[in-house]
Structure formats: C-alpha cells, structure tokens
C-alpha positions in Angstrom: 119.9 123.6 102.2 116.6 124.6 101.0 118.0 126.1 98.0 119.9 122.8 97.2 116.9 120.9 97.8 115.1 123.0 94.8 113.3 125.8 97.0 113.5 129.3 95.2 115.7 131.7 96.5 112.9 133.7 97.5 111.4 131.0 99.5 114.5 130.3 101.6 113.5 132.4 104.3 110.1 130.9 104.7 111.0 127.7 104.9 113.6 128.2 107.5 110.8 130.1 109.2 108.4 127.2 108.8 111.2 124.4 110.1 111.8 126.6 113.3 107.9 126.8 113.9 107.4 123.4 113.5 110.6 122.4 115.8 109.1 124.9 118.5 105.6 123.5 118.5 106.7 120.0 118.6 109.1 121.0 121.8 106.2 122.3 123.6 104.2 119.4 123.0 106.8 116.9 124.0 107.3 119.0 127.2 103.6 118.6 128.2 103.7 115.2 127.2 106.8 114.5 129.5 105.0 116.5 132.2 101.6 114.7 132.2 102.9 110.9 131.5 106.3 111.0 132.8 109.7 110.1 131.2 109.6 106.4 132.2 106.4 105.4 130.1 107.3 107.2 127.2 110.5 105.4 126.8 109.0 102.1 127.8 106.0 101.7 125.7 107.6 103.0 122.1 110.8 100.4 123.4 108.2 97.5 123.5 106.4 98.4 120.3 109.4 98.7 118.4 110.6 94.9 119.8 107.0 93.7 118.9 107.4 95.2 115.5 110.8 93.8 115.1 109.8 90.1 116.3 106.9 90.5 113.5 109.4 91.6 111.0 111.8 88.8 111.5 109.0 86.1 111.4 107.4 87.9 108.2 111.3 87.9 106.5 111.5 83.9 107.8 108.3 83.0 106.5 109.0 84.6 102.7 112.3 83.1 102.4 110.6 79.8 103.3 107.4 80.1 101.1 109.6 81.7 98.2 112.5 79.2 98.3 114.8 82.2 98.2 118.1 81.6 99.2 119.5 85.0 99.0 119.9 85.0 103.0 121.2 81.7 103.3 124.9 83.0 103.3 124.1 85.9 105.6 
C-alpha cells in the first residue's frame, strides 16, 4: 500500500513501523481516557457536538440557497 502511494521501496518498512507505533500510542491514550472519563461521556459529548454541527450546516445550506437564489437543491 505504501509503495502504491509513492513511497520508495526502501522506506516502506519505516512507513509500516510508523503506522504501527502511531496506532499503539493512540490506543494507549484512548484506554487512559476511557479509564479516566468513562465510556458514557466519551460517547455522549462527541455525539452532541456532531448533532450541533449538523444543525449548523443545515442552517447554512438553507441560508446559502435562499440568499443566492440557487435552485439546485429544489428537486432533491
């Protein structure tokens, strides 16, 4: 995969190793966060943020369509 992405053949090993190390570190941080905060808050707060962002995006799309008189979304 790394060679297909353009990484030279002699650097593929280091790319795989770096990916593994980053994955390990992210897992350790996630385990510590779960231990400190619990699972429920780590599910609820990001979900609430996603809901608010989706509401804001919907409002902005509607405003953009109304202000620009763009009727591309009329048939959706």
